N, C-alpha and C positions, 0 to 999 in steps of 0.2 A: 893738341886740340882734340876735343871730343864732342859728340852730339849730346846736347842738354835738353832741348825742346824744340820742336818744329825744326827750323834750321838755326843753330846757335853756334857762333864761334866763341870759344872760351880761351882766353890768353891771360896768364898762363893756365895750365890745367889745374882745376880747383876741386878739392875734395869736399863734397857736401855743400849745403846751402850756407851762405854767409850773409851778414847784414849788408844791406845796400846803402852806400853813402850818398849816392846821387843817381838820378835817372833822367833820361831825356829821350825824346823821339828823334829818329834819324831817317835818312833815305827818303826824302819827300817823293811822292808818287801821285800821278793823276789817273791811275788805273780804275778808280771807283768814281762814278759820275754823280755823286750825291751833292756835295758842296753845301752841306747844312751849316757849316761854320763860316760861310761867307766867301769861300774861294774853292777852287777845284783841286786843291792840294791836300792829300792825307799823308800818312806815314807808313813806310814799309818795314821799319825796324825800331827796336827799343834798345838803348844802350844803358847798361847798369854798371856803375862804378862800385867795385867791391875791393876789399883788401887784396893788394897784389896785382890788380889788373882791371880790365873792363870786359864785360860780357856783352856781346851783340846778339840780340834775339831777332832773327829775320823771319818775317811771316811768309807763308806761301803766296803765290800770285793771286789767289782767290780771297785774300784777307788784307785788311789794313787796320792801322790804329786810327780811329776816327775820334779825335780827342783834342783838348786844349793843352794838357800837360799830364804826365804821370804823377801819381800821388803816393808818397811813402807813409806806411803805417805798420806798427807792430801788431799784426792780426792775432797771433797766438800767444802773446805775452812772454815770449822767450828772450826778449831784450834785443832782437834783431828786426830790422825793417823788411817787410814785403812791399811790393809795388802793385798799385791798383790802376787798371787801365780800362779804356773802352776799346774793345776789339770787335771789328765788324767783318762778317762774312758777306760777300757780295750777293749771295742768293738768299741768305737767312737773316740778314740784318745784324744789329749790334748785340753784344753781351758784355757784362762786366766781368773782367778776368783779374785774377790775383796770381802774380808770379813771385817765386822765391829768389834768393840771392845766388842760386845756381842756374837761373834762367828757365827752370822747370815750372810748368803750370801747377799751381797749388789747388785752385778751385775756380769755378766760374758759374755764373748763372746760365740758364738756357738762352740760346739766341732768341730774339723776339719772334722770328719765324718768317719774315718777309724781307725782301730787298728794300732798301731805302727807308728802313725803320731804325730809329736811334734812341739812345737813352742819355740822360745828362746827370752825372754824379752830383750828390750833395756832400757826402763825406762819410768817414768811418769813425766810430767811437763806441764806448759802452753806453748806449743811448738810454738804457733803463736802470743802470747801476747794479746789475746782477753779476758783474764780473766777466761777462762774455761780450765780445765785440760784434757790433752790427755795422752794416754798410747800407747807405740809403741812396736812391737815385729816383729821378723822374722818368718813368717809362713813356716814351713817345711824347715829349713835352709839347708838341704842336698838334697832336691828335688825341691820344688817350688821356694825357695830362693826369697820370696816376703816380702817386708816391708809393714806392715799394721799399720795404725794409727787409733785409736778409741778415741772418745771424751766421757768423763763422764759428764752427765748432767741429772738433774731430776731423779737421782737414776738409770740411765741406761747407757750402753755403745752403741754408735752408730759409725759405720764405717765411717770415714771421707774420706780416700783415701788410695791408695796403689801403690807400685812401684816394679817391678820385677828386677832381676839381682843383688840382694844384700843378704849378709849372715853374720853370726856372730858366727857360731859354726861348727865344724867338728866332725864326728862320733867318739866317744871315748874320746873326751876332757872332763875334769871334770869341766871346767869353761866356761863362755860365754864371747866372746871377745867384745871390744868396749863399747858403752854406750852413755850417753848424756854429752855434754859439753856446757858451756855458755861462749862465747867469744864476747866482745864488745856489750854486751846486747842481743845477738842473741843465741838462743839454737839450737844446731845441733845434729843430730843422727850420731854417728860414727860406721860404719860397714866396711866390705870389699866388693869388687866386687865378682862376681860369681866364678871366678877361683882363688881367693885368691892372686892376684898379686898387687892390689892397695887398699889403704885406701880411703874410700869414706865418705864425710860429706854431710848430707842431711838435709834440713830445710823445714818446713811447713809454707806456706804463702798463704792466700786467698784460702784455701782449696786444694792447690796443693803442690806437693813435687818437690824440685829442688835439684839435686845432683851435687857434684863437686869432682874431684880427688884432694886429699891433700898429695899424696906421695906414695912411694912403700910400699908394705906389705911383710916383711920378717919374722915376728913373732909378739908375743904379745907386744914387746917393741915399735914397730911402732904404734900400737893402743894406748898404754899408752901415748906416746908422743903426739899423736893427741888429746887425751882428755885433755892435758895440754895447748891446744891452740898453 
């Protein structure tokens, strides 16, 4: 056993980052009283299945994973998966974090800066076709309603651009609406407008975001249809 990140149990001892085959949250906890996803339960640990064993990344008592599910993506193009999560500090709110196959933090956005402030991921991809990976989320989907796009490069996340008036989650929903779609070779982010009446497709090009209305929003079925192009 060795210390890998925060409090991490590694079994067996693993040399260097490996590809993550599967990931899941574990150790449910009620130590954070936000309940934004419809109940009082968040997660205290993240389990990563890698070749030869399972790594358990256990957060300190001041943090939780405030999320629906971890997301696997090859962020650096080396053929191995990293894991993208929403990690919340009780005093500073949420951040988007990326962990490697050794359980070590690879990169993270800043915490939002206040307790009971959250973000809802959209997805990760090379959004503008330049060979670099971006990750997108809605910052404070119930308050700020701001789409933010960060680029992963040289082991760090850098804010590329942002746009207001978009969201993908309402208080109490157990899932996050929308996501990424690839239609005719172009990747777009599917969300809704601020008042939940229209489905919006947004693309990144030349460092800027362009949004267009793709139809009415009456429920999750409209978002699912948009994701199918």
